[in-house]
Every structure is written in C-alpha cells, then in structure tokens.
VEXLUMKOL-785901 format. One record per atom (N, C-alpha, C): residue in one letter; atom name; x, y, z. Coordinates in Angstrom, 2 decimals, always signed. Example, Ala and Ser with C-alpha at 12.3 -4.5 7.8 and 13.67 -1.06 7.14 Angstrom:
<sites>
SITE   tilum   tikol         u         v         w
SITE       A       N    +13.19     -5.69     +7.80
SITE       A      CA    +12.30     -4.50     +7.80
SITE       A       C    +13.20     -3.30     +7.80
SITE       S       N    +12.85     -2.25     +7.08
SITE       S      CA    +13.67     -1.06     +7.14
SITE       S       C    +12.90     +0.03     +7.87
</sites>
This chain:
<sites>
SITE   tilum   tikol         u         v         w
SITE       K       N    +55.93    +36.90    -46.10
SITE       K      CA    +55.60    +35.48    -45.96
SITE       K       C    +56.90    +34.70    -46.01
SITE       H       N    +57.34    +34.21    -44.87
SITE       H      CA    +58.59    +33.49    -44.79
SITE       H       C    +58.37    +32.16    -44.08
SITE       P       N    +58.80    +31.06    -44.68
SITE       P      CA    +58.67    +29.77    -44.01
SITE       P       C    +59.55    +29.72    -42.75
SITE       V       N    +59.05    +29.06    -41.73
SITE       V      CA    +59.79    +28.88    -40.50
SITE       V       C    +59.81    +27.39    -40.19
SITE       L       N    +61.00    +26.85    -39.94
SITE       L      CA    +61.12    +25.45    -39.57
SITE       L       C    +61.04    +25.33    -38.06
SITE       V       N    +60.14    +24.49    -37.58
SITE       V      CA    +59.99    +24.26    -36.15
SITE       V       C    +60.34    +22.81    -35.87
SITE       M       N    +61.32    +22.62    -34.97
SITE       M      CA    +61.72    +21.27    -34.58
SITE       M       C    +61.65    +21.18    -33.06
SITE       P       N    +61.04    +20.12    -32.52
SITE       P      CA    +60.92    +19.99    -31.06
SITE       P       C    +62.28    +19.89    -30.39
SITE       P       N    +62.42    +20.44    -29.16
SITE       P      CA    +63.70    +20.37    -28.45
SITE       P       C    +64.00    +18.93    -28.04
SITE       R       N    +65.22    +18.53    -28.23
SITE       R      CA    +65.62    +17.18    -27.88
SITE       R       C    +66.81    +17.15    -26.92
SITE       Y       N    +67.35    +18.32    -26.58
SITE       Y      CA    +68.51    +18.37    -25.71
SITE       Y       C    +68.10    +18.28    -24.26
SITE       P       N    +68.81    +17.47    -23.46
SITE       P      CA    +68.56    +17.48    -22.01
SITE       P       C    +69.17    +18.76    -21.44
SITE       L       N    +68.89    +19.03    -20.19
SITE       L      CA    +69.52    +20.18    -19.55
SITE       L       C    +71.03    +20.05    -19.71
SITE       G       N    +71.69    +21.11    -20.02
SITE       G      CA    +73.12    +21.06    -20.23
SITE       G       C    +73.48    +21.80    -21.50
SITE       Y       N    +74.53    +21.39    -22.16
SITE       Y      CA    +75.01    +22.07    -23.35
SITE       Y       C    +73.92    +22.18    -24.40
SITE       G       N    +73.69    +23.37    -24.87
SITE       G      CA    +72.69    +23.59    -25.90
SITE       G       C    +71.29    +23.86    -25.38
SITE       Y       N    +71.06    +23.68    -24.09
SITE       Y      CA    +69.71    +23.83    -23.55
SITE       Y       C    +69.16    +25.24    -23.73
SITE       R       N    +69.96    +26.26    -23.39
SITE       R      CA    +69.49    +27.64    -23.51
SITE       R       C    +69.18    +28.00    -24.97
SITE       L       N    +70.02    +27.53    -25.87
SITE       L      CA    +69.78    +27.77    -27.29
SITE       L       C    +68.48    +27.12    -27.72
SITE       M       N    +68.22    +25.89    -27.28
SITE       M      CA    +66.99    +25.21    -27.64
SITE       M       C    +65.78    +25.90    -27.03
SITE       Q       N    +65.90    +26.38    -25.79
SITE       Q      CA    +64.78    +27.08    -25.17
SITE       Q       C    +64.46    +28.36    -25.94
SITE       F       N    +65.49    +29.09    -26.36
SITE       F      CA    +65.29    +30.29    -27.15
SITE       F       C    +64.60    +29.94    -28.47
SITE       S       N    +65.06    +28.88    -29.12
SITE       S      CA    +64.46    +28.44    -30.38
SITE       S       C    +63.02    +28.01    -30.18
SITE       W       N    +62.74    +27.36    -29.08
SITE       W      CA    +61.39    +26.90    -28.78
SITE       W       C    +60.45    +28.08    -28.57
SITE       Q       N    +60.93    +29.13    -27.92
SITE       Q      CA    +60.12    +30.34    -27.72
SITE       Q       C    +59.85    +31.02    -29.07
SITE       K       N    +60.86    +31.04    -29.94
SITE       K      CA    +60.66    +31.61    -31.26
SITE       K       C    +59.65    +30.78    -32.06
SITE       A       N    +59.67    +29.47    -31.89
SITE       A      CA    +58.72    +28.59    -32.57
SITE       A       C    +57.30    +28.91    -32.13
SITE       R       N    +57.12    +29.16    -30.86
SITE       R      CA    +55.78    +29.49    -30.34
SITE       R       C    +55.27    +30.78    -30.99
SITE       V       N    +56.12    +31.79    -31.04
SITE       V      CA    +55.73    +33.06    -31.65
SITE       V       C    +55.40    +32.85    -33.13
SITE       A       N    +56.24    +32.07    -33.82
SITE       A      CA    +56.00    +31.82    -35.25
SITE       A       C    +54.66    +31.11    -35.46
SITE       L       N    +54.35    +30.12    -34.63
SITE       L      CA    +53.09    +29.41    -34.76
SITE       L       C    +51.89    +30.30    -34.40
SITE       E       N    +52.06    +31.16    -33.42
SITE       E      CA    +50.97    +32.08    -33.05
SITE       E       C    +50.65    +33.05    -34.19
SITE       R       N    +51.66    +33.43    -34.96
SITE       R      CA    +51.47    +34.42    -36.03
SITE       R       C    +51.18    +33.79    -37.39
SITE       A       N    +51.33    +32.49    -37.49
SITE       A      CA    +51.22    +31.81    -38.79
SITE       A       C    +49.82    +31.89    -39.37
SITE       R       N    +49.74    +31.92    -40.68
SITE       R      CA    +48.48    +31.84    -41.41
SITE       R       C    +48.33    +30.45    -42.02
SITE       E       N    +49.48    +29.82    -42.33
SITE       E      CA    +49.52    +28.45    -42.86
SITE       E       C    +50.54    +27.68    -42.04
SITE       I       N    +50.17    +26.46    -41.66
SITE       I      CA    +51.11    +25.57    -40.97
SITE       I       C    +51.18    +24.30    -41.80
SITE       H       N    +52.39    +23.83    -42.04
SITE       H      CA    +52.61    +22.58    -42.78
SITE       H       C    +53.39    +21.64    -41.89
SITE       I       N    +52.81    +20.49    -41.60
SITE       I      CA    +53.49    +19.45    -40.83
SITE       I       C    +53.88    +18.39    -41.84
SITE       V       N    +55.18    +18.30    -42.12
SITE       V      CA    +55.67    +17.48    -43.22
SITE       V       C    +56.44    +16.28    -42.70
SITE       G       N    +55.91    +15.07    -42.96
SITE       G      CA    +56.61    +13.83    -42.62
SITE       G       C    +56.77    +13.58    -41.14
SITE       Y       N    +56.00    +14.24    -40.30
SITE       Y      CA    +56.10    +14.08    -38.85
SITE       Y       C    +54.83    +13.42    -38.34
SITE       S       N    +54.96    +12.42    -37.50
SITE       S      CA    +53.81    +11.61    -37.11
SITE       S       C    +53.08    +12.10    -35.85
SITE       L       N    +53.49    +13.22    -35.27
SITE       L      CA    +52.86    +13.73    -34.06
SITE       L       C    +52.71    +12.65    -32.98
SITE       P       N    +53.81    +11.99    -32.62
SITE       P      CA    +53.70    +10.89    -31.65
SITE       P       C    +53.23    +11.38    -30.28
SITE       E       N    +52.50    +10.54    -29.60
SITE       E      CA    +52.01    +10.86    -28.25
SITE       E       C    +53.17    +11.20    -27.31
SITE       E       N    +54.31    +10.57    -27.54
SITE       E      CA    +55.47    +10.77    -26.67
SITE       E       C    +56.05    +12.17    -26.79
SITE       D       N    +55.76    +12.87    -27.86
SITE       D      CA    +56.28    +14.22    -28.03
SITE       D       C    +55.34    +15.21    -27.35
SITE       R       N    +55.37    +15.16    -26.04
SITE       R      CA    +54.47    +16.00    -25.25
SITE       R       C    +54.77    +17.49    -25.42
SITE       A       N    +56.04    +17.81    -25.66
SITE       A      CA    +56.41    +19.22    -25.80
SITE       A       C    +55.74    +19.85    -27.02
SITE       F       N    +55.79    +19.19    -28.15
SITE       F      CA    +55.19    +19.76    -29.36
SITE       F       C    +53.67    +19.75    -29.28
SITE       R       N    +53.11    +18.67    -28.77
SITE       R      CA    +51.65    +18.62    -28.61
SITE       R       C    +51.17    +19.71    -27.65
SITE       S       N    +51.92    +19.93    -26.59
SITE       S      CA    +51.57    +20.98    -25.64
SITE       S       C    +51.62    +22.35    -26.31
SITE       L       N    +52.65    +22.56    -27.12
SITE       L      CA    +52.76    +23.82    -27.85
SITE       L       C    +51.56    +24.02    -28.77
SITE       L       N    +51.20    +22.99    -29.52
SITE       L      CA    +50.04    +23.09    -30.40
SITE       L       C    +48.77    +23.38    -29.62
SITE       N       N    +48.60    +22.71    -28.48
SITE       N      CA    +47.40    +22.92    -27.66
SITE       N       C    +47.34    +24.34    -27.10
SITE       Q       N    +48.50    +24.96    -26.88
SITE       Q      CA    +48.53    +26.33    -26.37
SITE       Q       C    +48.23    +27.35    -27.45
SITE       V       N    +48.77    +27.15    -28.66
SITE       V      CA    +48.63    +28.17    -29.69
SITE       V       C    +47.38    +28.00    -30.56
SITE       A       N    +46.93    +26.79    -30.79
SITE       A      CA    +45.80    +26.55    -31.70
SITE       A       C    +44.53    +27.31    -31.31
SITE       P       N    +44.18    +27.41    -30.04
SITE       P      CA    +42.96    +28.14    -29.69
SITE       P       C    +43.04    +29.64    -30.04
SITE       R       N    +44.22    +30.15    -30.25
SITE       R      CA    +44.39    +31.58    -30.57
SITE       R       C    +44.32    +31.86    -32.06
SITE       W       N    +44.38    +30.82    -32.88
SITE       W      CA    +44.33    +31.02    -34.33
SITE       W       C    +42.93    +31.46    -34.74
SITE       D       N    +42.86    +32.37    -35.70
SITE       D      CA    +41.54    +32.71    -36.22
SITE       D       C    +41.11    +31.62    -37.21
SITE       T       N    +39.90    +31.74    -37.70
SITE       T      CA    +39.34    +30.69    -38.54
SITE       T       C    +40.04    +30.54    -39.89
SITE       G       N    +40.82    +31.52    -40.31
SITE       G      CA    +41.50    +31.45    -41.60
SITE       G       C    +42.80    +30.66    -41.60
SITE       V       N    +43.29    +30.28    -40.43
SITE       V      CA    +44.54    +29.53    -40.35
SITE       V       C    +44.31    +28.10    -40.81
SITE       T       N    +45.20    +27.63    -41.70
SITE       T      CA    +45.11    +26.24    -42.19
SITE       T       C    +46.30    +25.43    -41.72
SITE       V       N    +46.08    +24.15    -41.53
SITE       V      CA    +47.15    +23.22    -41.14
SITE       V       C    +47.15    +22.09    -42.16
SITE       D       N    +48.17    +22.04    -42.99
SITE       D      CA    +48.33    +20.96    -43.95
SITE       D       C    +49.27    +19.93    -43.37
SITE       V       N    +48.85    +18.68    -43.37
SITE       V      CA    +49.66    +17.59    -42.84
SITE       V       C    +50.00    +16.67    -44.00
SITE       W       N    +51.29    +16.46    -44.22
SITE       W      CA    +51.80    +15.65    -45.33
SITE       W       C    +52.47    +14.41    -44.76
SITE       N       N    +51.82    +13.24    -44.94
SITE       N      CA    +52.35    +12.00    -44.39
SITE       N       C    +51.68    +10.83    -45.10
SITE       P       N    +52.42     +9.75    -45.39
SITE       P      CA    +51.80     +8.63    -46.09
SITE       P       C    +50.90     +7.74    -45.22
SITE       D       N    +50.94     +7.93    -43.91
SITE       D      CA    +50.13     +7.10    -43.00
SITE       D       C    +48.73     +7.71    -42.85
SITE       P       N    +47.69     +7.03    -43.38
SITE       P      CA    +46.33     +7.60    -43.34
SITE       P       C    +45.81     +7.83    -41.92
SITE       V       N    +46.31     +7.11    -40.95
SITE       V      CA    +45.86     +7.28    -39.57
SITE       V       C    +46.26     +8.66    -39.05
SITE       L       N    +47.35     +9.19    -39.56
SITE       L      CA    +47.81    +10.48    -39.07
SITE       L       C    +46.81    +11.60    -39.35
SITE       G       N    +46.04    +11.48    -40.40
SITE       G      CA    +45.01    +12.49    -40.66
SITE       G       C    +44.03    +12.58    -39.52
SITE       E       N    +43.63    +11.43    -38.98
SITE       E      CA    +42.71    +11.40    -37.84
SITE       E       C    +43.38    +11.94    -36.58
SITE       V       N    +44.65    +11.57    -36.39
SITE       V      CA    +45.39    +12.04    -35.22
SITE       V       C    +45.49    +13.56    -35.25
SITE       A       N    +45.91    +14.11    -36.40
SITE       A      CA    +46.07    +15.55    -36.53
SITE       A       C    +44.74    +16.27    -36.33
SITE       S       N    +43.67    +15.74    -36.91
SITE       S      CA    +42.36    +16.35    -36.73
SITE       S       C    +41.91    +16.29    -35.28
SITE       G       N    +42.26    +15.21    -34.59
SITE       G      CA    +41.93    +15.09    -33.17
SITE       G       C    +42.64    +16.14    -32.32
SITE       I       N    +43.83    +16.54    -32.74
SITE       I      CA    +44.59    +17.54    -32.00
SITE       I       C    +44.19    +18.95    -32.41
SITE       L       N    +44.03    +19.18    -33.71
SITE       L      CA    +43.87    +20.54    -34.24
SITE       L       C    +42.50    +20.83    -34.84
SITE       G       N    +41.63    +19.84    -34.89
SITE       G      CA    +40.27    +20.07    -35.34
SITE       G       C    +40.12    +20.12    -36.85
SITE       P       N    +39.01    +20.71    -37.30
SITE       P      CA    +38.64    +20.67    -38.71
SITE       P       C    +39.51    +21.52    -39.64
SITE       R       N    +40.41    +22.32    -39.09
SITE       R      CA    +41.27    +23.14    -39.94
SITE       R       C    +42.36    +22.31    -40.64
SITE       V       N    +42.49    +21.03    -40.27
SITE       V      CA    +43.51    +20.16    -40.85
SITE       V       C    +43.11    +19.70    -42.25
SITE       V       N    +44.05    +19.83    -43.17
SITE       V      CA    +43.90    +19.26    -44.51
SITE       V       C    +44.99    +18.20    -44.61
SITE       F       N    +44.57    +16.94    -44.75
SITE       F      CA    +45.53    +15.84    -44.75
SITE       F       C    +45.88    +15.45    -46.18
SITE       H       N    +47.19    +15.29    -46.42
SITE       H      CA    +47.70    +14.87    -47.72
SITE       H       C    +48.40    +13.53    -47.51
SITE       E       N    +47.76    +12.47    -47.96
SITE       E      CA    +48.34    +11.13    -47.79
SITE       E       C    +49.41    +10.92    -48.86
SITE       T       N    +50.60    +11.43    -48.58
SITE       T      CA    +51.68    +11.38    -49.54
SITE       T       C    +53.03    +11.45    -48.82
SITE       L       N    +54.08    +11.09    -49.50
SITE       L      CA    +55.42    +11.17    -48.95
SITE       L       C    +55.84    +12.62    -48.78
SITE       A       N    +56.68    +12.88    -47.81
SITE       A      CA    +57.17    +14.24    -47.57
SITE       A       C    +57.88    +14.80    -48.79
SITE       S       N    +58.47    +13.94    -49.61
SITE       S      CA    +59.18    +14.41    -50.80
SITE       S       C    +58.25    +15.06    -51.81
SITE       S       N    +56.95    +14.83    -51.68
SITE       S      CA    +55.96    +15.43    -52.58
SITE       S       C    +55.56    +16.84    -52.16
SITE       F       N    +55.98    +17.24    -50.95
SITE       F      CA    +55.60    +18.55    -50.43
SITE       F       C    +56.25    +19.69    -51.20
SITE       R       N    +55.47    +20.73    -51.49
SITE       R      CA    +55.98    +21.96    -52.11
SITE       R       C    +55.27    +23.14    -51.45
SITE       F       N    +56.05    +24.17    -51.11
SITE       F      CA    +55.44    +25.38    -50.58
SITE       F       C    +54.60    +26.02    -51.67
SITE       R       N    +53.47    +26.59    -51.26
SITE       R      CA    +52.64    +27.34    -52.20
SITE       R       C    +53.34    +28.64    -52.53
SITE       S       N    +53.21    +29.09    -53.75
SITE       S      CA    +53.83    +30.36    -54.14
SITE       S       C    +52.87    +31.50    -53.91
</sites>
C-alpha cells in the first residue's frame, strides 16, 4: 500500500511534454489499481478536462470496494465530486491541512 500523487499535466507541447505524458500514463495505471483515492484540496474544475476525462475512463472499472475521499472546505464540491464519481464519494468539508493518510 503506497500513496501515489497524481497531478494533471500542465505543460504545453515542448520541453517536459514527454515526461508529463509518461507521468500521466502512470497516473492512469495507479488510479485503475487503487483501492482508496483521496482528492485533497482540489476543486475538480470543469476546465480541467484532462483529469475529469481520466476519472471518467477509470471509474467504471473500479469494483464496488473502491472509495474516493474528497477533502475540501467548499461544500459544493461534495456534490460536484458525487456527480462525477457517484455514491462512492465520501466528502470531508475541511481544509486540506486536516488530511491524514489512514494507517
């Protein structure tokens, strides 16, 4: 059980692009294999089509035991996350600084 940090690619084509593409592919594999997903302090903006697309691709493959914990002080984000990922979302209306990995 090892935590994996997933960050959406932000580099345009050019320097760093191949590295980001490789990292993005690794993120997909990590999300496909995950048993627990924690989205900490990230608002899942509509503009981040890359990350939302990734979630839409991998979420249908998760079995029913996969959980998604969302940690954010904005109560609207709980609804947004549930709209994207369904009932597996557990929303924590709190600051990201309150987040702790389960042991």
